[in-house]
N, C-alpha and C positions, 0 to 999 in steps of 0.2 A: 791322641785319639784317635781307634779303631775303626773302622766302616759301622761295626755291631753296635759299638758304642753311640755313633749317633744314628740310627736307626733309634738307638730306645729312645733314645730323647725327643725323638723326632715324634714317636707312641705315644709317650709319656704326655709331651705337651701337648698332641690331637685330643690324648683321652682328660686331659686336664679344662682342653676347651670345650668341650661336648657336655660336659656338667653330670656325667651320668657314672654316682663311684660302683654301679653294678659291672660295667667295663673293666675296671682298674683290677678287681676278683678276678673276671673272665681270663685278661689279659696275662697275671701272676700266674695261673692255673695251666696257661697254655704256654708259658714259659719251662714251666715244669716240664710238661708232657712232653713239650722237645729236648731238654734236659736227658732226660733217665736214654733214649738212644743212643744220644752222645754218653753218659758213664759208661753204658753197655761196650762200645767200639773204641771204647779209650781215649777218646777227642777229651779227655780234662777241662784244657783250657776255656773253650766254648760253653764246656756242658757247664762248669761250675760260674763262668758270666751268669748264664741263663737264672742258677739257681738265684745270683744275687738281683739281678730284674727282676726277680719273681717276689723278692723281698721287698726292693722296692716299690713295684703294684701294691704288695698287701698294707706296709706302711705308710704309705701314701691315702691308702683308702681309709685307716684308720684314723689319722691324724684328718681327713675331710668329713669322716663319720662320728666323729669328736667335738670337732667345731660346728657341725650343722647336723645335727641326727636328723635322717632321713625318717619318713613314716611311713608306717607298716599297710598295705595296701588288705 
């Protein structure tokens, strides 16, 4: 397991502990934003991992939202 994977699990655990699903979407968008320059510089391994992490953040948001729909304010 690489350090970036450990960091991902720490961030995911922290976001689940905070219990604000909106932060999962923000983390997913941040991962995609970080991946764009890495794809441009041909750093494919890290960029691909960041896209997988973004997908995991989005899927976690969808699962949490479907189990407990949040209220629209």
